[in-house]
C-alpha positions, 0 to 999 in steps of 0.5 A, a space after each residue: 460473515 462477521 468475526 466478533 472481538 470475543 471470537 477473535 480473542 478466543 482463537 488467539 488465546 487458543 493459539 498462544 496457549 500452545 503447550 511448552 512441548 509444541 513451543 520447543 518443537 517450533 523453536 527447532 522447526 525447519 522454517 521461519 514463517 511469515 503470515 500474509 493477509 491478501 485478497 484471493 477472492 473479491 474485487 481486488 483478487 487480481 491485485 492480490 495475485 500481484 502482491 503474492 508474486 512480489 512477496 514470493 519473488 523476494 522470498 525466493 531471493 532470501 532463501 537462495 541467499 541462505 534464508 533467515 537465521 539459517 532456515 528457509 522462510 515460508 509464506 503462510 497466506 490467508 484470504 482477506 476477501 478484500 473486505 474489512 471483516 475478511 481481513 480481521 478473520 484472516 489475521 485471526 487465523 494467522 495470529 492463532 499460529 504461534 510459529 508465525 513471527 511477523 505478518 504482511 497486512 493490506 495495501 488498503 488503509 481501511 482494512 489496516 484500520 480494521 485489523 489494527 486493534 488486533 495487531 496490538 493484541 498480538 504484539 508482533 510486527 505487521 508490514 503494511 501498504 496502506 497510506 492513511 497517515 493515522 495508521 502509523 501515527 496513532 500509537 500502534 508500535 507494530 505497524 511498519 509502512 512500506 509505502 509513503 503516507 498520504 501526507 507526502 502524496 498530497 504535497 507532491 500532487 499539489 506542488 506538481 499541479 500548482 507549480 509545474 502545471 500552473 493550475 489553481 482551480 482544483 476539484 478533489 474527488 476521493 473515496 469516503 473510506 479511511 484512505 480517501 478521506 485522509 488523502 483528500 484532506 492532505 491534498 486540500 491542506 497542501 493546496 491551501 498552503 500554496 494559495 489554491 484552496 479547492 473549488 470542489 471537495 467531492 466524496 464517493 462510496 466505494 464500488 459505485 456503478 455510476 459516477 455521473 453525479 460526481 462527474 457533473 459536480 466536477 464539470 459544474 465547479 469550473 475546475 481547471 485541474 483534477 486531483 483524485 484518491 481512488 481506493 479501487 481500480 475498478 471504480 477509477 476505470 468507470 469514473 475515468 470513462 464517464 469523465 471523458 464521455 461527459 466532456 471533462 478533459 482538464 489535467 488530472 493528477 491522482 494518487 497511485 491508483 491512477 497509474 496502477 497496471 489494472 487501472 490503465 487496463 480498465 480505463 484505456 485511453 480515458 487515462 492517457 495524458 494523466 499524471 500520478 504520484 507513484 511510490 513505485 516507478 521502474 525507471 526511478 532507481 537502479 533497485 527499481 530497475 532490478 526489481 522490474 527486470 526480475 519481476 518481468 522475467 518471473 511473471 512475464 508482465 510489468 510490476 507496479 506498487 501492488 507487487 513492489 511493496 510486498 517485495 520490499 517488505 519481505 526483503 527488509 523484514 528478513 534482513 531485520 530478523 537476521 540482524 536481530 539474531 532472533 524472532 523475538 518481536 521487540 528485537 525485530 521491531 528495533 531492527 526494522 526501525 534501525 533500517 536506514 539508507 536501504 535501496 528498495 524497489 519503492 525507494 530508499 528506506 529510512 525508517 522513522 520512529 513511527 514506522 514510516 520507511 519512505 518519505 516522498 513520491 515519484 511523479 509519472 505520466 500516462 503517455 498513451 498507456 506507457 507509464 513514464 517517470 518524470 521526477 522524485 520528490 522527497 521531504 525531510 521535515 
């Protein structure tokens, strides 16, 4: 399946060229509609369910409190199939519905990157969870990030590994997609500034079935600490088990996927005693604890960042529309950017001019399968 730009433009034009009578009917519609691109099928379908759960939990709270502009809020979901062509198609289907006022995009940077040109064409706010710094630093005024970008994760991983663990011989392992490449670069730059340039910078292809060559490269590098950026939790699970099977037991400090619920389930003891930077940590704040309790009560399982960022995105977007007093895209955009000191599940949101709401990370540890909060580090520069 491949959607061409011409096909996208045609479907988008058809949606935006609705008759005046239909626009009038929408203006008087019973609900405010928000579109959501999320994996319903594909390798990340389970995580997609958690994302839907987080969004729906926020939606229920917003509607219980009176909704948005006096109307109930409705979530319209399209399957992005966990692929770049899939999210382009999903977004085109949502964008063709002119009564959708804003969107939730992907947690995966490579998918956000794929849909970004079409986001500009649509000209409506899109909430994202992808952490590649370039996504909000490339002149796209319609992307708003609800997780910290990887400039911050790289600095926190490096700071913790060098200054707390006392390790300076680093092996970096990262996916070769937009997320992993940006994360690996950010970590390498942060380590170099701390006088500990990496001894290995090793990329890998997503959906690899055998990480033996990567593990052997780590083992032969002589590294005494490992830093990672894994896009997919199933890849991370395979890597972790093979790492331990081949006798590599150096300290490990990774990106948020290391401490995701699905990763800890897949890898089991292979991830015990590892550290991760986590945008969501349940014990990090009162707001995070409240979200954690609400999520557990509703779904009988622990939340993680897959569900936390959509929860915050729906909450802040709804508040912004109410503050704007309008569904006009520019007014919503201004209201989101004006959001400051908002206590969310992921942390305190202070949006900057680029559309980044968060500027730091939590450090957590996998203590025999339980994720334990250590500290939070924010950057103001």
